[in-house]
N, C-alpha and C positions, 0 to 999 in steps of 0.2 A: 503493500499499500503506500502510496505518496503521502506526504506531507506538503502545506504551503511552501512555496519556494524551491522545493525540490527540483533538481536538473537530472534527468536520466537520459540516457542514450541507448539505441538498439537499431538492429537491423530488420527490416521487415521481411527480408529473406529468410529470417529465423522463425517467423510466424507460420500459421497454419490457415487455410483458405475456410473460414467458417461460415462466413455470410455472403451473398452475390448482392443484396439489397437490404437497406435500412428503411425503416418507416418514416424517416423525416427526408429521404430524397426519393429521386423517381429513375434514378440512372443505375447502369450495373457498376457495382462495387465489388466484384470477385476479384479475390487476390490474397496473398496472405496478409493477416492481421496480428498485430502485438497489442496487446491490452494493459493497461495501468488503472489503478482504482484508487479512490480516496473516500474519506468521510470526514466532514467537519463537525466541529461542535457546536457553532453558531451560524446564522445565516449570513453568507457572503456573497459578493459579486465575483464571479471567478473568470479569469482568462486563461487557456490554454494553447499553445502553441507549438508547431513543429520548427526547427530551426535547422539550418546546415543541411537542406535536403539535396540530394542529388538524382532525385525522382520525382515524378508528379503523383504526390501522396494526398489523401484527404484525411480529414482529422472528423470523429463523430463522438458525440457525447452521449451516454448512455445511464438512464437513471434508474437505481433500484436494482436491475439486474443486468448482466453480460450478454444481452439478447438483442437482435436488431430490431424487434418491436418496442424495445425501451428507449428509443433514439429521441432526444430533446433537441438537439442542435447539431449544426455540421459547419465546418468550412473548408477551405482549400488548405489554409496553412494555421488558421486561429480560429478558435470558437470560444463565445463568452455567454455565460448564463448564471442565473440566480440559484445558489445551492441551499438546498432545505437542510437544516441541522439534521444529524442522524443518518441520513439518506447516504447509500453508497451510489457513487458516480464512477463510470469507466469512460476511458478514453482510447 
């Protein structure tokens, strides 16, 4: 699990192709995914972003579960949302 301010790195080639589409978008998103999660103690406005990309990747925010139907927002390299305390979020 991540904490606010954490910086992590990864390679999507290390991921697994789990979902072909997310509920908050209408285009094909098949390909390997990596997921990171966190839970906040209080309400916060959160921004997550991808940096130093060498490929065209998209960022999805899932609320409550790590499932494509739980998508609340997405972005090319950045996504922002208001987090509910105690709710798990996955990117």
